[in-house]
N, C-alpha and C positions, 0 to 999 in steps of 0.2 A: 088451486085450479088455474088462476092468473099466470103464475109463474110456469106453469105445464105447455100453456096456449102463447105465454110468448116463447118460450122456449124452439117450440115446436113453429113458431114461425123464422127462426134466425136462419138468415142466409148461409148456405151451404159453402165452406171455404176450399176451395179445392186446390191443390198443389198446381203451382205456376212455372211453366217453360215456357221461355224466352228468347226466342230465334231472328236472326237476321239471315237473309238470301241476300249473295252475292258473286257476279260472275260476268261474263264476259255477252254483249247483248244475243239474243237468239239461241240462248241454249237452256234456254228453258225455266226461268225464274221461279216465274207468273205461274204457270202450270203445275210448276214441283208446290208452288203455295198452296194453291185450289187445291193439291190430293192430298197435303199434309191438314190443310185445317178439314177435310172430308165433305168442300163443297164445291161446286164449282159454281163462277163469277165474283168470287169473294176478291180476286184479282185480273185486271182481264187479259186476258192470256192471246199471244198474237197481238197487241198493239205494244207500242214500245213505252217503256215504263220512264216518264219524265223526272218524275221524281218520288221520293218516297212516299210507300203506302203501306198505314200500317192497317194491323186485322187483328180478333180475335177471335177464336171458338174452345168450346168444350172440345175435347177428341179421347176417349181413353180416360173417362173420369181425371183428365188433367185442362186445364185452362190454359191454351197456348195464345202467346204472341207471339205472333208473325209479322217482321216487315220485309218489305217484298222495295229495292234500290233498281234505280237505272242501272243499270250493263252499260261496260264502257268495249270500246272499241278496239275489236280484235284483230290483230298481228303488229304495227306500229307503234313501238313507244312513243308518247308524248303527242299520241292523239287525241288521247282523250280530254275533255270539255274540264275546264275548271268548273265548270256547274254540276258537273257528275261527279267530283272531286268532293265539291262541298256537301251532296249529297250522299254520300259514302259515310265521309267523317262524319257526317250530323244523322247519322243511323241508329246510330248505338243508341241518342239520348232517346230517340222514340220508347225504347225500351228500360224503362229506368226500373232499379240502377246500376241494368246494365245488361248483355245478352246474357244467356247461360252457354250458348252454341252457335256458331257463324255458319253455315253452309257453303259451303263454293261449290257451281251449278258446273260439270263440264258433260259438253255432250261426248258419245263414245264413239263416234263416229264422225268428229273433228278434233284435230292434232293441235295439242299444250304447249304452250312458250311459257317457260317457268316463269322466266325471268317480272315478263310482261303482267302474268297473275300475281308474282311478289309484287312490283311495285304499286298495283293499286289494293292490295290488303293491304300491306305497310304501312297504309294512309293510315292503319289505325293503331300503331305500333308496331314492336319488332315480337312482341308478344304474343301479336294476334295468334299464330300457327296454336297453341298450347288450346285454343276456345274451336276449331277451326273444325267441320269435316269436308270428304270430296261426297257431294253428290253428283252420280253419274244418271244424266236424264238419255231420255229417248235409248232406253236400251233394246227396243225392239231393232233397233237395230244393226244389232251386230251380226257381224256376219254369219253363215251360216256354219253350224258344226263348233263357233267360237264361244265359252261360259265368258262371265265377266271377271276369274280369276286369267284366263290365259288373254284377255285381253288386256289387264293392265300387265302381264307380266312381258307384257310385247308393245308394251305404249313407247319404250326409250325411257331416257335416263330421264326429259321435265316431267314426264308422267312421276316416276320413279323418287324422283328428288321432293312432288309435292307432296308424296304418300310422304314419304319419309319423316317431312317436315311435320306433317297431322298423325303424325306416330300410327302410323296403318290403322287411320280413321276414315273409313268412307260406308255411303250406302247407296243403294242401288235403287231409282225407281223408272219403273214401267212408261213407255208412250202411254199409255192408258190412265188407269184412277187410281193406280200409288200400289199397284202388286195385289197381291192374295193377303190373309190375314196373318198368314207367315213373314210376309214383307212385312206389314203395318209393326206385327211383335218384334221384331232385328228393330227397326226404327226407333219404336217407343223404348226398347231397352237400350240401345245408343244413347238417344235423349237423356234419357236418367241416368245415364252415366256420366254425360257430362257434366251434366246439373252439378251430381254429388261431386266430381273433379272441380268445379265453378266452385261451390262450399265450401269443401275442405283447404281453398286457395283461399279464397277470402275470409277464412277464418285464419290464416295461417297469418296472412299479414296484416291482419288485428290483435294477431297474439303480438307479430314484430311490432308493429305501433305501438301498443302496451308497456313491452317491452324498451321501447326507444325513450317511451315519456317517462319511465320509471327513469331511467337512468340518468337524461335530464334532467329530474327532479332530484335524484340523488346529487348530482355534479352540480348542480345548482345550488341545494343545501350546503356541501364540501366549500365551495365560492366561497358562500354566504360569512362559512363559520371560519375562514382563515380571513375572510376582509374585516368582521369584527376583531379578532385576535389580535390584528393587525391597527386597528385605532385603536385597542385597549393600551397597545403598546406603546403606541404613536403616546395615546394621552400622560399616560405613566412618564415614556419620560419626557412631556413638557413638565410636567408637573414637579417633577424632579429639578427641573431648569430653572423653572420658576421658585423650587427654595432655596435655592443657591445663591 
C-alpha cells in the first residue's frame, strides 16, 4: 500500500517543447507568446521587450518553455543595438539544452527585408534555419478577399527567400487569441514535428561523435602500437651494437 501511495504522488512528466520568439519590434512577439501559452499576461504585449523573458505553461499535455526576445529595429542594417544582439545570442541558453524551434514573427501587413532578418537570425549560427518557423501575425489585417497562401505567393522575393530557407514551414496567428481549435491543432502538429526533427538531428550528431571518438581511439591505438614496435626495434639495435 505504501508503494502504491508513493507511486500515486509521483509528479507527472510531460513531453517538453522549447521555443524562442524572434523578430523585428512591433511584430507581435509578446502577443504571440501569450497565445501559444494560452494565457494573457505572461508577456507584456504592447510594451517594448528590453531583455529576454522566459515563461512556462502546460499546453495540450505538453510543458511548453517559451523565451521572448527584444525585437530588432526595422529597416536600416546596422541600426540594432549591441545589447539587443547579445540578448538574441543569449536567448537559447534560457531553454537548455536548446530550443526545439525558433519562431520568426512577421506581420502580414508589413514588407519584410530578407537580408535584415538574416543578419539577426544568423547571430545564432548559419544552421539556425533548420529550426526556424515563420510565424505570421496580425492575419486579420489581410486585404479583403486575400487568403494566407495568396499573400505568401504575392509577398515578393524576400518573403519567398525566407520561406525557402525555412523549408516551407510557417504558421498563421490571428490578431486575437491565436485562432480556433483547428489552428491550435495545426500549431501543435508543427511544433511536434520540429521537436522530432530536432531530436533526430541530435541523435545523428551523437552517433557522429561516437564514430569520431571510436576512430580517434583506433588511430591512437595504432599509433601506440607503431611507437612500441619502433622502441623495441631501437632497443634491439642498441643491444646488438653493445654486444659487438
